[in-house]
C-alpha positions in Angstrom: 0.7 -1.8 24.7 -3.1 -1.6 24.6 -2.9 2.0 25.9 -0.4 2.9 23.2 -2.6 1.5 20.4 -5.7 3.3 21.8 -3.8 6.5 22.1 -2.5 6.3 18.5 -6.1 5.5 17.3 -7.4 8.6 19.2 -4.7 10.8 17.6 -5.7 9.5 14.1 -9.3 10.1 14.7 -8.7 13.7 16.0 -6.5 14.4 13.0 -9.2 13.2 10.6 -11.8 15.4 12.4 -9.5 18.5 12.1 -8.9 17.8 8.4 -12.6 17.3 7.8 -13.5 20.6 9.6 -10.9 22.5 7.6 -10.7 20.9 4.2 -14.3 20.0 3.4 -15.8 23.5 3.8 -12.8 25.0 1.9 -13.4 22.6 -1.1 -17.2 23.4 -1.0 -16.3 27.1 -1.3 -14.1 26.4 -4.3 -10.8 27.2 -2.5 -7.8 25.1 -3.1 -6.6 23.2 -0.1 -3.1 22.8 -1.3 -0.7 25.4 -2.7 0.5 24.9 -6.3 3.7 23.4 -4.9 1.6 21.0 -2.7 -0.3 20.0 -5.8 3.0 19.3 -7.6 4.2 17.2 -4.7 1.0 15.1 -4.7 1.3 14.5 -8.4 4.9 13.4 -8.1 4.0 11.0 -5.2 1.1 9.5 -7.2 3.4 9.0 -10.2 6.1 7.3 -8.1 3.6 5.2 -6.2 2.2 3.9 -9.5 5.7 2.9 -10.7 6.6 1.3 -7.3 3.3 -0.7 -7.4 4.1 -2.0 -10.9 7.6 -3.0 -10.0 6.4 -4.8 -6.8 3.7 -6.6 -8.8 6.2 -7.7 -11.4 8.8 -8.9 -8.8 6.2 -10.5 -6.7 4.9 -12.5 -9.7 8.4 -13.7 -10.5 8.9 -14.8 -6.9 5.5 -16.7 -6.9 6.4 -18.4 -10.2 9.7 -19.5 -8.8 8.1 -20.9 -5.7 5.5 -22.8 -7.7 8.3 -24.3 -9.8 10.2 -25.4 -6.7 7.1 -26.9 -5.1 6.2 -28.7 -8.3 9.7 -30.2 -8.5 9.5 -31.3 -4.8 6.1 -33.0 -5.4 7.4 -34.8 -8.5 10.5 -36.0 -6.6 8.3 -37.3 -3.7 6.0 -39.1 -6.1 8.9 -40.6 -8.0 10.4 -41.9 -4.7 7.1 -43.3 -3.5 6.6 -45.4 -6.7 10.0 -47.1 -6.3 
């Protein structure tokens, strides 16, 4: 398992180096790294990611509020039983 994780880490590092060697000089020279279609795909992904984050935050907030309510009810019930 350790070997697998190390191998994956090495692959990610090598990929980052290759991207750095290709993309950074291209951007400095003013060339576009992505094609117009690639830029469109990136814009679409950013838009969908923002929407997904909003939905997840909203649903997560609802779940947390529900859990807090249930915990509060349980505490109140225990306190009521302990005073009897």
